[in-house]
One Martini backbone bead per residue (centre of mass of N, CA, C, O) as a GRO file, in nm:
protein
  196
    1MET     BB    1  14.247  10.954   5.148
    2ILE     BB    2  13.883  10.918   5.122
    3ILE     BB    3  13.661  10.682   4.967
    4ALA     BB    4  13.296  10.662   4.996
    5GLY     BB    5  13.060  10.412   4.934
    6LEU     BB    6  12.717  10.397   4.960
    7GLY     BB    7  12.516  10.134   5.127
    8ASN     BB    8  12.373   9.805   5.125
    9PRO     BB    9  12.398   9.507   5.244
   10GLY     BB   10  12.314   9.255   5.038
   11LYS     BB   11  12.130   9.101   4.794
   12GLU     BB   12  11.854   9.269   4.821
   13TYR     BB   13  12.031   9.555   4.748
   14GLU     BB   14  12.219   9.544   4.497
   15ASN     BB   15  11.981   9.669   4.270
   16THR     BB   16  11.952   9.940   4.416
   17ARG     BB   17  11.951  10.282   4.425
   18HIS     BB   18  12.094  10.305   4.714
   19ASN     BB   19  12.370  10.160   4.570
   20ALA     BB   20  12.536  10.371   4.401
   21GLY     BB   21  12.792  10.391   4.582
   22PHE     BB   22  12.883  10.100   4.543
   23TRP     BB   23  12.910  10.109   4.237
   24ALA     BB   24  13.125  10.328   4.236
   25ALA     BB   25  13.339  10.175   4.397
   26ASP     BB   26  13.357   9.941   4.195
   27SER     BB   27  13.450  10.115   3.955
   28ILE     BB   28  13.711  10.215   4.085
   29ALA     BB   29  13.834   9.939   4.152
   30ALA     BB   30  13.850   9.838   3.858
   31LYS     BB   31  14.023  10.066   3.732
   32PHE     BB   32  14.255  10.057   3.992
   33ARG     BB   33  14.295   9.778   4.120
   34VAL     BB   34  14.121   9.723   4.388
   35ASP     BB   35  14.141   9.553   4.689
   36MET     BB   36  13.828   9.487   4.880
   37SER     BB   37  13.904   9.265   5.135
   38GLN     BB   38  13.921   9.443   5.357
   39ARG     BB   39  13.859   9.476   5.722
   40GLN     BB   40  13.726   9.783   5.869
   41HIS     BB   41  13.503   9.934   6.045
   42GLN     BB   42  13.269   9.797   5.893
   43ALA     BB   43  13.452   9.761   5.618
   44LEU     BB   44  13.535   9.770   5.299
   45SER     BB   45  13.881   9.769   5.179
   46GLY     BB   46  14.132   9.971   4.990
   47GLN     BB   47  14.416  10.043   4.805
   48LEU     BB   48  14.485  10.356   4.640
   49LEU     BB   49  14.690  10.433   4.368
   50MET     BB   50  14.813  10.784   4.319
   51HIS     BB   51  15.090  10.911   4.228
   52GLY     BB   52  15.227  10.755   4.493
   53GLN     BB   53  14.956  10.757   4.652
   54GLN     BB   54  14.777  10.659   4.934
   55HIS     BB   55  14.447  10.533   4.944
   56LEU     BB   56  14.098  10.500   5.048
   57LEU     BB   57  13.860  10.243   4.978
   58VAL     BB   58  13.504  10.233   5.070
   59LYS     BB   59  13.245   9.999   5.223
   60PRO     BB   60  13.005  10.019   5.423
   61LEU     BB   61  12.835   9.759   5.652
   62THR     BB   62  12.606   9.922   5.845
   63TYR     BB   63  12.428  10.064   5.694
   64MET     BB   64  12.329  10.367   5.605
   65ASN     BB   65  12.241  10.499   5.897
   66LEU     BB   66  12.563  10.408   6.005
   67SER     BB   67  12.811  10.522   5.837
   68GLY     BB   68  12.959  10.716   6.040
   69GLU     BB   69  13.096  10.508   6.221
   70SER     BB   70  13.290  10.390   6.014
   71ILE     BB   71  13.420  10.651   5.898
   72ALA     BB   72  13.528  10.776   6.159
   73GLY     BB   73  13.721  10.542   6.227
   74LEU     BB   74  13.892  10.559   5.966
   75MET     BB   75  13.987  10.853   6.005
   76ILE     BB   76  14.137  10.812   6.268
   77ASP     BB   77  14.333  10.579   6.181
   78ASN     BB   78  14.429  10.771   5.911
   79ASP     BB   79  14.442  11.078   5.958
   80VAL     BB   80  14.162  11.213   5.836
   81PRO     BB   81  14.023  11.481   5.726
   82PRO     BB   82  13.723  11.590   5.609
   83GLU     BB   83  13.849  11.729   5.337
   84GLU     BB   84  13.959  11.405   5.273
   85LEU     BB   85  13.651  11.338   5.198
   86LEU     BB   86  13.460  11.112   4.982
   87VAL     BB   87  13.110  11.090   4.920
   88ILE     BB   88  12.899  10.837   4.773
   89VAL     BB   89  12.562  10.898   4.646
   90ASP     BB   90  12.239  10.901   4.633
   91ASP     BB   91  11.980  11.110   4.444
   92ILE     BB   92  11.644  11.219   4.421
   93ASN     BB   93  11.705  11.533   4.321
   94LEU     BB   94  11.824  11.373   4.081
   95PRO     BB   95  11.842  11.270   3.784
   96ALA     BB   96  11.903  11.036   3.589
   97GLY     BB   97  12.237  11.121   3.466
   98ARG     BB   98  12.323  11.283   3.723
   99VAL     BB   99  12.567  11.496   3.885
  100ARG     BB  100  12.711  11.608   4.217
  101MET     BB  101  12.970  11.812   4.324
  102ARG     BB  102  13.090  11.884   4.666
  103ALA     BB  103  13.260  12.027   4.951
  104CYS     BB  104  12.973  12.077   5.088
  105GLY     BB  105  12.686  12.042   5.324
  106SER     BB  106  12.407  11.886   5.338
  107ASP     BB  107  12.201  11.596   5.350
  108GLY     BB  108  11.930  11.612   5.171
  109GLY     BB  109  11.780  11.357   5.327
  110HIS     BB  110  12.028  11.171   5.376
  111ASN     BB  111  12.110  10.923   5.599
  112GLY     BB  112  12.412  10.888   5.547
  113LEU     BB  113  12.492  11.187   5.571
  114LYS     BB  114  12.370  11.233   5.848
  115SER     BB  115  12.560  11.040   5.998
  116ILE     BB  116  12.827  11.175   5.922
  117ILE     BB  117  12.767  11.461   6.031
  118SER     BB  118  12.728  11.364   6.331
  119HIS     BB  119  13.050  11.287   6.345
  120ILE     BB  120  13.216  11.530   6.141
  121GLY     BB  121  13.040  11.704   5.982
  122ARG     BB  122  13.022  11.909   5.668
  123ASN     BB  123  13.347  11.914   5.573
  124PHE     BB  124  13.277  11.733   5.302
  125TRP     BB  125  13.279  11.550   5.031
  126ARG     BB  126  13.036  11.513   4.756
  127LEU     BB  127  12.880  11.252   4.544
  128ARG     BB  128  12.599  11.272   4.345
  129ILE     BB  129  12.358  11.028   4.231
  130GLY     BB  130  12.111  11.010   4.021
  131VAL     BB  131  11.761  10.852   4.071
  132GLY     BB  132  11.524  11.001   4.116
  133GLN     BB  133  11.168  11.003   4.101
  134PRO     BB  134  10.870  10.911   4.149
  135GLU     BB  135  10.579  10.883   4.000
  136GLY     BB  136  10.294  11.036   4.133
  137LYS     BB  137  10.346  11.175   4.394
  138ASN     BB  138  10.221  11.250   4.715
  139ASP     BB  139  10.217  11.371   5.029
  140THR     BB  140  10.089  11.114   5.171
  141GLU     BB  141  10.306  10.912   5.002
  142ALA     BB  142  10.597  11.012   4.988
  143HIS     BB  143  10.775  10.849   5.183
  144HIS     BB  144  10.703  10.562   5.096
  145THR     BB  145  10.770  10.602   4.795
  146LEU     BB  146  11.070  10.676   4.828
  147VAL     BB  147  11.161  10.421   4.968
  148SER     BB  148  11.071  10.231   4.740
  149HIS     BB  149  11.253  10.358   4.528
  150VAL     BB  150  11.545  10.328   4.656
  151LEU     BB  151  11.469  10.005   4.719
  152GLY     BB  152  11.449   9.959   4.428
  153THR     BB  153  11.471   9.809   4.133
  154VAL     BB  154  11.630   9.843   3.854
  155THR     BB  155  11.608   9.902   3.538
  156SER     BB  156  11.745   9.852   3.234
  157GLU     BB  157  11.728  10.148   3.148
  158GLU     BB  158  11.861  10.269   3.396
  159MET     BB  159  12.127  10.106   3.388
  160ALA     BB  160  12.230  10.234   3.128
  161VAL     BB  161  12.268  10.511   3.260
  162PHE     BB  162  12.448  10.431   3.499
  163ARG     BB  163  12.683  10.328   3.325
  164GLN     BB  164  12.761  10.602   3.217
  165VAL     BB  165  12.832  10.721   3.491
  166LEU     BB  166  13.030  10.496   3.599
  167GLY     BB  167  13.243  10.547   3.371
  168GLU     BB  168  13.321  10.846   3.512
  169ILE     BB  169  13.391  10.818   3.817
  170PRO     BB  170  13.702  10.764   3.816
  171GLU     BB  171  13.773  11.047   3.707
  172MET     BB  172  13.655  11.209   3.938
  173ALA     BB  173  13.827  11.076   4.158
  174ALA     BB  174  14.104  11.150   4.043
  175LEU     BB  175  14.076  11.453   4.051
  176TRP     BB  176  14.031  11.470   4.355
  177LEU     BB  177  14.299  11.328   4.445
  178LEU     BB  178  14.462  11.570   4.276
  179GLY     BB  179  14.308  11.849   4.365
  180MET     BB  180  14.045  11.864   4.131
  181GLY     BB  181  13.743  11.916   4.223
  182ASN     BB  182  13.664  12.173   4.063
  183LYS     BB  183  13.704  12.044   3.785
  184ALA     BB  184  13.492  11.825   3.819
  185MET     BB  185  13.253  12.012   3.855
  186THR     BB  186  13.277  12.163   3.583
  187ARG     BB  187  13.266  11.902   3.397
  188TYR     BB  188  12.998  11.730   3.542
  189ASN     BB  189  12.746  11.892   3.672
  190GLY     BB  190  12.609  11.952   3.361
  191VAL     BB  191  12.572  11.658   3.285
  192ASP     BB  192  12.379  11.436   3.062
  193PHE     BB  193  12.395  11.089   3.043
  194SER     BB  194  12.112  11.017   2.906
  195GLU     BB  195  12.213  11.133   2.609
  196ASN     BB  196  12.434  10.895   2.529
   0.00000   0.00000   0.00000
């Protein structure tokens, strides 16, 4: 199985909302002591051992819009079908402090998911991390404002909320790896971590 956290490489993107998937991968790597130093198919990767089974944790370095190229190559090399892929991304349609796991679905306007769907179809798991929407946007400014928002640096208040979410991400990943994705959905999809 493969878990892929999406983001953009480079220092300038490190603390931006669009990198929530990278933060999640880092949280999983820290919890399960995964060495993410391997490079393959334009991705950092490492072996994640769970109950005697080897899985792959990856961070594509292709930039968000080309994530599918990296992930499709990794899936072919490791003989992993789409339903054994979990992609972790930011989501502007969820407020900060919320997550949503699903077994399949649309790209929801997310360019990383759009790229992956174009390469392997829709039948893969995704875990969306809410980053909220900018305040006071109107239709004429909507696209530019949203891009500025996801590529904007998080505030210290927001980061405190994200840390609450990231603290639970390894447990969600573990449940999914153990074939309990539905249990993870039931347990976490309704939780508001901003209240903790």
